N, C-alpha and C positions, 0 to 999 in steps of 0.2 A: 538862337535857334536858326539854321539855314533858312535861306528863301529859295525854293526850286522853281523860280519866277518863270523860266523857259517851258519848262515842262508843265507847270501849273496853268500856264495861258491855255495849252492844248488841252488840258484835262477838265478845265472849268467850263468849256463849252457844254451846256447840258443836253438832254434828250437823244443822243445817240451813243450806242456803244464805244468803247474805246477801241480804235482800229487796232487789228492784228498785228500791223508792222510796228505799232508801239509796245505792244504787249510782248513781242518777240525780239524787240529790239536791243541793240547794244548800247548803254549809256556810258558817258565820260563824265565825271564830276571834277571839275576844277575848284579849288578853294581849301580852306583849312580843315582838315580831317583828322579826328583823334580817336584813337582806340587804346584804353588802359592809360599807360604813361607816353604813348608815342603821338605826338601830336606834330603835323607839318604840313606845309603848303604843297598841294597837289597841282598838277598840270602846268608846271613850269619847266624851265629848261633842265632843272636838277632832279625834277621828280615828275614821273608818269602820272596823269590824271588817276582817279579811283575809276576802275572798269568795273560795270555792273551788267550782269546779262538778265535781262528783263523777263526772259522766257522760263527762268527759275522762280519768278516771284507769283504771288498770288493777288490778282488783280481785282477779285471780287468785290471786296469791300469798297475800294475806290470806285469801281463801276456802279455798283448799287447806289452810293451816295450821289454819284454824277447824274444817274438816270433819275433819281428822286428830286434833282435840283437843290441838294443840301450839302454838297461838298464845298466845304470853306478851304482856304488856303492853308490854315494850320492842320485840318484833318487831313487834307492831301499830303502835307509834308510828314506827319506822323505816319500815315500809312505806307507812304512810298519808303520811308526810312525801315520800319519794322515789315513789311510785307514784300517788299521788292529788294531792296538792299540786303537785308539780314538774312533773306531767303537764299540770296547767292553767296554771299562771302561770310555768313556765320555771326555769330555775336561777339566774337573777339572776346579777350580776357576781360574787359570790363564794359562792353558794350560798344555801339558806334556812336559818336557825336559829332556835329558840325557846329563848332563854337564861332566860326567867323560871320561877317556882316552880309556877306553876298557870295554866290555861288555861279558858276557856269556849269548847266547840264546840257550836254549835246547827244542827242540821239543819232547812233551811226548806223 
């Protein structure tokens, strides 16, 4: 399971809505990304990072849990994948997986 540490740190601060620039942001994910039989390292000289348009996602669940101060790192990760990444780029043939140990997520 991937750890979206950088983004998690920003989302884990409770009691305030997620800023619009985050919800509308363009995210670049570097690390091992898998969909179907295609598994590869993204964000290297040979492969561009996985680019995600945050404005296509549904931030409601993440924001609800955050405002209630019950957003865990695992819940954030699950919702970010299902509600933000999948909303932008689709399910893929067999869904999206992030089997690596660590990832870099940059907000552009």
